[in-house]
C-alpha positions in Angstrom: 0.0 0.0 0.0 2.9 2.4 0.7 4.3 2.2 -2.8 0.9 3.0 -4.3 0.4 5.9 -1.9 3.9 7.3 -2.8 3.2 7.0 -6.5 -0.2 8.8 -6.1 1.3 11.6 -4.1 4.2 12.0 -6.5 1.7 12.3 -9.4 -0.2 14.9 -7.5 2.9 16.9 -6.7 4.0 16.7 -10.4 0.7 18.2 -11.4 1.1 20.9 -8.8 4.6 21.7 -10.1 3.7 21.5 -13.8 3.9 25.1 -15.2 3.9 26.5 -11.7 5.5 29.7 -13.0 2.4 30.4 -15.2 0.1 29.8 -12.3 0.6 30.9 -8.7 4.3 30.2 -8.4 5.8 27.6 -6.0 3.2 28.1 -3.3 0.8 25.3 -4.2 3.6 22.9 -4.8 5.2 23.7 -1.4 1.8 23.3 0.3 1.4 20.0 -1.5 4.8 18.8 -0.3 3.8 19.5 3.3 0.5 17.8 2.7 2.2 14.7 1.2 4.5 14.5 4.2 1.5 14.8 6.6 -0.4 12.1 4.7 2.5 9.7 4.7 3.6 10.4 8.2 0.1 10.3 9.6 -0.8 7.1 7.9 2.3 5.0 7.8 4.7 6.2 10.5 2.8 7.9 13.3 -0.6 6.2 12.8 -2.5 9.3 13.8 -5.6 9.6 11.6 -6.2 13.4 12.3 -2.7 14.1 10.8 -3.7 12.0 7.7 -7.0 13.9 7.3 -5.3 17.2 7.8 -2.8 16.4 5.2 -5.6 15.4 2.8 -7.3 18.7 3.4 -4.1 20.5 2.7 -3.6 18.6 -0.5 -7.1 19.5 -1.6 -6.5 23.2 -0.7 -3.2 23.2 -2.7 -5.1 21.7 -5.7 -7.9 24.3 -5.5 -5.3 27.1 -5.1 -3.4 25.9 -8.1 -6.6 25.6 -10.2 -7.9 29.0 -9.1 -7.6 31.6 -11.9 -5.0 34.3 -11.5 -6.1 37.9 -11.3 -5.8 39.6 -14.7 -3.4 42.5 -14.9 -4.9 45.8 -16.1 -4.8 46.4 -19.8 -2.9 49.4 -21.0 -4.8 52.6 -21.4 -6.9 52.5 -24.6 -7.0 48.7 -24.6 -3.7 48.4 -26.5 -5.3 49.5 -29.8 -4.3 52.5 -31.9 -7.8 53.8 -32.7 -6.7 57.4 -32.2 -4.1 57.3 -35.0 -5.0 58.1 -38.5 -4.4 55.7 -41.2 -2.7 57.3 -44.2 -3.0 55.6 -47.6 
């Protein structure tokens, strides 16, 4: 069961890290790493279910954070179009 859990968590972390620079930076990945540690530690090493459940909640939070759309930056004045300039032909 441990190898399957490790493989699943590594896949989740890979998805959090994929194109992290285009999303919210390393934050969701770092939170996911902490969550994976809590899940593994709580389930297989400490045998403390609340730690496992807390890690699962953190992993879900990291996934939601990573999927949440980034705020759009303001467009340049005029919308970036040159409507004011005359076209000479």
